[in-house]
C-alpha positions in Angstrom: 66.4 -30.8 25.6 66.1 -27.1 26.5 67.3 -25.8 29.8 64.4 -23.7 30.9 66.2 -22.2 33.8 69.0 -20.9 31.6 66.7 -18.6 29.6 64.9 -17.0 32.5 65.6 -13.3 32.6 68.3 -13.6 29.8 68.4 -10.4 27.7 68.1 -11.6 24.1 68.1 -9.5 20.9 66.6 -11.0 17.8 67.1 -9.4 14.4 64.4 -10.4 11.9 61.9 -11.0 14.7 58.9 -10.0 12.5 59.5 -12.9 10.1 58.0 -16.4 10.3 60.9 -18.0 12.2 61.6 -14.9 14.2 58.0 -14.7 15.5 58.0 -18.3 16.5 61.3 -17.8 18.3 60.0 -14.7 20.2 56.9 -16.7 21.4 59.2 -19.5 22.6 61.7 -17.3 24.4 59.0 -15.1 26.0 57.4 -18.3 27.3 60.8 -19.4 28.8 61.0 -16.1 30.7 63.6 -14.4 28.5 63.6 -10.6 28.1 63.3 -10.3 24.4 64.1 -7.3 22.1 63.6 -7.3 18.4 65.0 -5.3 15.5 63.6 -5.8 12.0 61.6 -4.3 9.1 57.8 -4.4 9.4 56.3 -7.9 8.9 57.1 -9.1 5.4 53.6 -10.4 4.8 50.0 -9.6 5.7 48.7 -11.5 7.5 51.7 -12.4 9.6 52.4 -14.6 12.6 54.0 -11.6 14.3 50.8 -9.7 14.2 48.3 -12.6 14.7 50.1 -13.8 17.8 50.6 -10.4 19.4 54.4 -10.6 19.6 54.8 -6.8 19.4 52.8 -6.3 22.6 54.9 -8.8 24.6 58.5 -7.8 23.7 60.5 -4.7 23.0 60.1 -4.3 19.3 62.0 -1.8 17.1 61.5 -1.3 13.4 64.7 -0.8 11.4 66.9 -1.9 8.6 70.1 -3.9 9.1 71.5 -2.1 6.0 71.7 1.0 8.1 74.5 0.6 10.5 73.6 3.4 12.8 70.1 2.1 13.4 71.3 -1.3 14.2 74.0 -0.1 16.6 71.5 2.0 18.4 69.2 -1.0 18.8 72.0 -3.0 20.3 72.9 -0.3 22.8 69.2 0.1 23.7 68.6 -3.6 24.2 71.9 -4.3 26.2 71.7 -8.0 25.1 73.6 -10.9 26.6 72.6 -13.0 23.5 72.2 -11.9 19.9 70.4 -14.1 17.4 70.8 -12.7 13.8 67.9 -13.9 11.6 67.2 -10.7 9.5 67.8 -11.5 5.9 66.4 -11.5 2.4 65.3 -15.2 2.5 63.9 -16.0 -0.9 65.6 -17.5 -4.0 63.1 -16.0 -6.4 63.4 -12.5 -4.9 67.1 -12.8 -5.1 66.9 -13.2 -8.9 64.6 -10.2 -9.1 66.6 -8.0 -6.7 70.2 -9.2 -6.5 71.7 -5.9 -5.2 69.2 -5.7 -2.3 69.9 -9.4 -1.6 73.6 -8.9 -1.2 73.2 -5.6 0.7 70.9 -7.2 3.2 72.5 -10.6 3.6 76.2 -9.7 3.3 76.5 -6.1 4.5 73.7 -6.6 7.0 75.9 -9.4 8.5 78.9 -7.1 8.5 76.9 -4.4 10.2 75.7 -6.8 12.9 79.1 -8.3 13.7 80.7 -4.8 13.7 78.1 -3.4 16.0 78.7 -6.4 18.4 82.4 -5.8 18.2 82.1 -2.1 19.1 79.6 -2.8 21.9 81.8 -5.5 23.4 84.8 -3.1 23.4 82.6 -0.7 25.3 81.8 -3.3 28.0 78.4 -4.5 26.9 77.9 -8.1 28.4 77.3 -9.9 25.1 78.3 -13.5 25.5 76.9 -15.4 22.5 76.0 -14.4 18.9 74.3 -16.9 16.7 74.2 -16.2 12.9 71.3 -18.0 11.2 72.1 -18.9 7.6 70.7 -21.7 5.4 71.4 -25.2 4.0 71.7 -23.4 0.6 75.1 -21.9 1.5 76.8 -25.1 0.3 78.1 -25.6 -3.1 75.4 -27.9 -4.5 76.9 -30.8 -6.3 73.5 -32.6 -6.6 74.7 -35.3 -4.3 72.2 -37.8 -2.9 73.8 -37.7 0.6 73.8 -34.9 3.1 76.3 -32.0 3.2 78.6 -31.7 6.2 79.8 -28.5 7.8 83.2 -28.9 6.3 81.9 -29.1 2.7 82.8 -26.2 0.3 80.4 -23.2 0.4 79.0 -21.7 -2.8 75.8 -21.0 -4.5 74.9 -20.2 -8.1 71.9 -17.9 -7.5 72.1 -14.6 -5.7 70.4 -15.7 -2.5 72.4 -18.9 -2.0 75.6 -17.1 -2.9 74.9 -14.3 -0.5 74.4 -16.7 2.3 77.7 -18.4 1.5 79.3 -14.9 1.7 77.5 -14.5 5.1 79.3 -17.6 6.4 82.7 -16.3 5.2 82.0 -12.9 6.9 81.1 -14.7 10.1 84.2 -16.8 10.0 86.4 -13.7 9.4 84.9 -11.8 12.3 85.1 -14.8 14.6 88.8 -15.5 13.8 89.8 -11.8 13.7 87.9 -10.3 16.6 86.2 -13.0 18.7 88.7 -15.8 19.0 90.1 -17.0 22.3 93.5 -15.4 21.4 91.9 -12.0 21.0 90.8 -11.9 24.6 87.1 -11.7 23.6 84.4 -13.5 25.7 82.0 -13.4 22.8 81.1 -16.8 21.3 80.1 -16.6 17.6 78.6 -19.6 15.8 76.4 -20.1 12.6 73.4 -22.4 12.2 72.5 -23.8 8.8 68.9 -25.0 8.7 67.0 -26.9 6.1 63.6 -26.2 4.6 61.6 -24.9 7.5 57.8 -25.4 7.5 55.1 -24.5 10.0 52.0 -22.6 10.8 52.1 -18.9 10.1 54.2 -18.7 7.0 52.8 -16.6 4.1 56.1 -16.1 2.1 55.7 -16.3 -1.6 57.3 -19.0 -3.7 57.6 -21.4 -0.8 56.0 -24.8 -1.1 53.8 -25.0 1.9 52.5 -21.4 1.9 51.7 -21.7 -1.8 49.9 -25.0 -1.2 47.8 -23.7 1.6 46.9 -20.6 -0.3 45.6 -22.9 -3.1 43.8 -25.2 -0.7 42.1 -22.4 1.2 40.9 -20.8 -2.1 39.8 -24.1 -3.7 42.4 -24.1 -6.4 44.7 -26.9 -7.6 48.3 -26.7 -6.3 50.8 -26.0 -9.1 54.2 -27.8 -8.7 57.2 -26.7 -10.6 59.9 -29.2 -9.4 58.1 -32.3 -8.1 61.1 -34.5 -7.8 63.3 -32.1 -5.9 64.4 -33.5 -2.5 64.6 -31.1 0.4 65.3 -31.4 4.2 61.8 -30.5 5.3 61.4 -29.9 9.1 59.0 -28.2 11.4 60.1 -24.7 12.4 60.5 -25.8 16.1 63.2 -28.3 15.1 65.9 -25.8 14.2 64.8 -23.2 16.7 65.3 -25.8 19.4 68.7 -26.5 18.0 69.6 -22.8 18.1 68.6 -22.6 21.8 70.7 -25.7 22.7 73.7 -24.4 20.7 73.5 -21.0 22.5 73.4 -22.7 25.9 76.6 -24.6 24.9 78.3 -21.5 23.6 77.6 -19.8 26.9 79.3 -22.6 28.8 82.3 -23.0 26.4 82.8 -20.3 23.8 86.0 -21.8 22.4 84.6 -25.2 21.8 81.2 -24.3 20.3 82.0 -21.2 18.2 81.5 -23.3 15.0 79.0 -24.0 12.3 76.2 -26.5 12.8 73.6 -28.1 10.5 70.0 -28.6 11.7 67.9 -30.7 9.5 65.6 -33.8 9.5 66.6 -37.4 9.8 67.7 -39.1 6.5 64.3 -40.7 5.9 62.5 -37.3 6.2 64.4 -35.7 3.3 61.3 -36.0 1.0 60.4 -35.0 -2.5 58.2 -32.0 -3.2 55.6 -34.4 -4.7 55.6 -36.6 -1.6 55.0 -33.6 0.6 52.2 -32.2 -1.5 50.5 -35.6 -1.9 50.5 -36.1 1.9 49.2 -32.6 2.5 46.4 -33.1 0.0 45.5 -36.4 1.7 45.4 -34.8 5.1 43.5 -31.7 3.9 40.6 -33.8 2.5 38.2 -33.2 -0.3 38.8 -30.8 -3.2 42.6 -31.0 -2.7 44.5 -31.6 -5.9 47.8 -30.7 -7.6 49.2 -30.2 -11.1 52.7 -30.2 -12.4 54.1 -27.1 -14.2 56.3 -28.2 -17.0 58.8 -25.3 -17.0 60.4 -23.8 -13.9 61.2 -20.1 -14.1 64.5 -20.3 -12.4 67.2 -22.8 -11.6 66.5 -25.1 -8.6 68.7 -27.9 -7.4 67.2 -31.4 -7.5 69.0 -32.8 -4.4 69.7 -30.9 -1.2 70.2 -32.8 2.1 72.0 -32.0 5.3 74.2 -34.3 7.5 73.4 -33.3 11.1 75.7 -35.8 12.8 77.7 -33.0 14.4 74.7 -31.3 16.1 73.6 -34.7 17.3 77.0 -35.7 18.7 78.1 -32.4 20.1 74.9 -30.8 21.2 72.7 -33.8 21.9 70.1 -32.3 19.5 67.8 -34.7 17.6 64.8 -34.1 15.4 61.5 -35.0 17.2 58.8 -34.7 14.6 58.7 -36.5 11.2 57.7 -34.6 8.0 54.2 -36.2 8.3 53.8 -35.0 11.9 55.0 -31.5 10.8 52.2 -31.5 8.2 49.7 -32.5 10.9 50.8 -29.5 13.0 50.6 -27.1 10.0 47.0 -28.2 9.2 46.0 -27.9 12.9 47.4 -24.3 12.8 45.8 -23.4 9.5 42.3 -24.7 10.7 42.7 -22.5 13.8 43.5 -19.5 11.6 40.5 -20.2 9.4 38.2 -20.4 12.4 39.7 -17.2 13.9 41.0 -19.1 16.9 43.6 -18.1 19.5 46.8 -18.2 17.5 49.3 -17.5 20.3 47.7 -20.2 22.5 48.0 -22.8 19.8 51.6 -21.8 19.1 52.4 -22.2 22.9 50.6 -25.5 22.9 52.7 -26.8 20.0 55.9 -25.5 21.6 55.0 -27.4 24.8 54.2 -30.5 22.8 57.6 -30.2 21.1 59.5 -29.7 24.3 57.7 -32.6 26.0 58.3 -34.9 23.0 54.7 -35.4 22.2 54.0 -37.4 19.0 50.9 -37.6 16.9 
């Protein structure tokens, strides 16, 4: 699934490496032998996977803000990357309602800054070959369909976060067509990856289902659900990250063909309701686990949101490996390790190895 030899000694710059997904990606790439650099704000939560797993001690990490073009440009010139993975973002729907200006500045102008910095670096001879822009399933104009959205569906979003991520996709397309297309003479491949609802050990973000549930369980409180019938494309964090790595390998081989957008989500049967996920989590957690339904949500949330990942399966050979239930098993294993002050990095590496080897529960 992943070509281990490809990543050995590759220079990779990750923006947003201090976040939940970014930290998992750093651990994976470092284990593959890549030379990883990171540029991001300080970890967004305390505790954080970034700190618990010792990522900062194992890669070249720089603190900075993608809203400041000069800082970002300096980070790129310092890292001299061959591959850039842009994950830095304001990632929360609720925070977007509270801070719309910051959300647009970070998600839209941050993307402009990243692509502009890559363009300038490339013109000066830096050997950047592949740029992956990580967005979200929420970039689609949600029509409350019961089937999955395909890459050619209209983009949109009625809340600031979703709308800003749709704008991110438009910016990416513009830069790709204007500055990085085959006709421009550029050797830089630019693609975007739209992932579903990512879950896994080490996520402490607020207003996300699994972190909120685990916080309640560890503190012996009932879980509060605000939208129990909502359907989401739940997937373990390693699923889309594996897809990103496979896509970048393809981009490296054939920039013209694979400079596109790709969905990464679970199989159809694993697009579960919130209530199903929480019921399963409570069953697996054991005694004193319970949940209650909040009658009134505080902001708009779509009921249905699924992804059609046929394109990634057909063109990349990527396929989900773990079911939603298996993902919950890995999360509980990780959480128990954290509660017992175990070796977090070792467990992360163990789960990555199990994922790459196709180990099932």
